[in-house]
C-alpha positions as CSV (number, residue, x, y, z in Angstrom):
1,X,-24.1,3.8,-13.5
2,X,-21.2,1.6,-12.4
3,X,-20.2,1.4,-8.8
4,X,-16.7,2.6,-8.1
5,X,-14.9,0.4,-5.5
6,X,-13.6,2.5,-2.6
7,X,-10.8,1.7,-0.2
8,X,-9.2,3.3,2.8
9,X,-5.6,4.5,2.9
10,X,-3.9,3.1,6.0
11,X,-1.7,6.1,6.4
12,X,-4.1,9.0,5.9
13,X,-7.4,7.3,6.6
14,X,-9.0,8.8,3.5
15,X,-11.6,6.9,1.4
16,X,-10.4,6.9,-2.2
17,X,-11.3,5.1,-5.4
18,X,-9.3,1.8,-5.6
19,X,-7.5,3.0,-8.8
20,X,-6.0,6.0,-6.9
21,X,-4.4,3.8,-4.3
22,X,-1.4,1.4,-4.3
23,X,-1.8,-2.1,-2.9
24,X,1.0,-3.5,-0.7
25,X,0.7,-7.3,-0.1
26,X,2.1,-9.8,2.3
27,X,2.1,-13.0,0.3
28,X,1.4,-16.4,1.9
29,X,5.1,-17.1,1.7
30,X,5.7,-14.1,4.0
31,X,7.3,-11.6,1.5
32,X,6.0,-8.1,1.2
33,X,5.7,-6.5,-2.2
34,X,3.9,-3.9,-4.2
35,X,0.9,-5.3,-6.1
36,X,0.4,-3.2,-9.3
37,X,-2.4,-5.5,-10.6
38,X,-4.4,-5.4,-7.4
39,X,-5.1,-9.2,-7.6
40,X,-2.1,-10.8,-5.9
41,X,-2.8,-13.4,-3.2
42,X,-2.2,-12.4,0.4
43,X,-3.0,-9.8,3.0
44,X,-3.2,-6.4,1.4
45,X,-3.1,-2.8,2.6
46,X,-3.8,0.3,0.5
47,X,-1.7,3.4,0.4
48,X,-2.4,6.7,-1.4
49,X,-0.1,7.3,-4.3
50,X,1.7,10.3,-2.7
51,X,5.0,10.9,-1.0
52,X,3.1,12.5,2.0
53,X,1.2,9.3,2.5
54,X,4.4,7.2,2.2
55,X,6.2,9.3,4.7
56,X,3.2,9.2,7.1
57,X,3.1,5.4,6.8
58,X,6.8,5.1,7.4
59,X,6.7,7.4,10.4
60,X,3.7,5.8,12.1
61,X,4.7,2.2,11.1
62,X,1.2,1.6,9.9
63,X,2.2,-0.8,7.0
64,X,3.8,-3.2,9.5
65,X,0.7,-3.2,11.6
66,X,-1.7,-3.6,8.7
67,X,0.2,-6.4,7.1
68,X,1.0,-8.0,10.5
69,X,4.7,-8.4,9.7
70,X,7.9,-6.3,9.6
71,X,8.2,-4.0,6.5
72,X,11.8,-3.4,5.5
73,X,13.4,-0.3,4.0
74,X,13.6,-2.1,0.6
75,X,9.8,-2.2,0.4
76,X,9.5,1.5,1.2
77,X,12.1,2.2,-1.5
78,X,10.1,0.0,-4.0
79,X,6.9,2.0,-3.1
80,X,8.8,5.3,-3.6
81,X,9.9,4.2,-7.1
82,X,6.3,3.2,-8.0
83,X,4.9,6.5,-6.8
84,X,7.6,8.5,-8.7
85,X,6.8,6.5,-11.8
86,X,10.3,4.9,-12.3
């Protein structure tokens, strides 16, 4: 049986399979973006693919703390689009 990689959502604290989470990355250049491949260079934080987790992350400001930089409203909008499947 193959081992399923587990990661922790920064907003909810739940342990979930890596495929069920969304990776947000602060690149070495300092930009913050959504990593759909899961392989981009930089500091990453995992967020559950749900609007509830996104709202909790925004309210608690956990993405900024996890990525050690300021996360702008544009990044939250990009995450919202990915979760909605746009």
